[in-house]
N, C-alpha and C positions, 0 to 999 in steps of 0.2 A: 595623406593619411593612408593607413592600411585598408585596403578594400579587397574583399573576396568575391570572386565570380566563378560560376560554373560555366566553362566555355563550351564544352561539348556535352550538353545534357542528354543528347540522344544515346550516348554511350552507357548511360545508367538505366535506361529502360523504365518501364512502369511496373509497379507490383502486380503480380498475377492474381487471378481471382482466388487461388488457393491461399496465398499470403493474406489477402484481404479478409477471407473467411476466418483464418487463424487469428488475425488481429481482432476481428469483431467478436469472436468467441472469448478471447482473453478479456476484452473490455466488458462484456456481459458478465463474465465470471467476477471480475473486479468490482463491478457495480453491485453485484449480489452481496458482496462483502461490505461495501461502503454505503450503499443506498444512493440517494440522489447526490450528485457531485456538488455538494455545498462545501463552503470553507470549513464549517464545524465538523462535518462528517469526514472530510479528508484529513483534517488536523487530528481528529480522534484516532482514525486508523493509522495514520503516519506515526503517531506517538506510541500506539500499541506495537507496531512493527519495530520501532526504535527500541522500545523496552525489551522486546523479545531478543533482538540482536545484542543489546547491551548485556543482558543476563547471560546469554550463551557465550559471549566474549569473555565474561568473567568466570566462566566454567560453572555457572549455576543453571539450574533447571528453569525453563521458561514455562512454569505451571501458571494456571490462571491466577492463583493467589499471588505468586511472585510478580507477575506482570502487573496486576492491579496495584500492588504495593509500590512497585517501581514507578508506575504511571503517576500515582498520587504524590510520591516523593518529588517527582519532576514538575508536574503541572498543578499540584495542589488539588483542590476540589472544584476545579473548573467544570469537570464533567461528573455526573453522578456515577457512583460505583456500578449500578446496574447497566448503565450505558457502556462503560468500559468493558464489563463482562460480556455483554452482547456483541460488541465490536470484536473482542478477542475470539469468541465462539464463531462468529461469521468468518473471520480471517482463517481460523483453523480449518473450517469446512472447505475453503478454496485451496488449501494446502494439500488436501488428500487427493 
């Protein structure tokens, strides 16, 4: 069968502390938007991001109201409107 191996791992080095700090900052920023990394929180944020991208792809504005309507059209009322709005607002904060 197909098997992949990294033969000379030394050639790749290890991430430097600068890269590690950058990754950590991005994860903290992301966690500020999503909250604890639970399935529900990740699904809600992922759906908000999907709705934003879908609206933009269609040439529509990704306003809070449009995103909430798109979210509900796609997921129904699985999440309360207030939670969708809060997730949208948290996501917009990390985009600044």
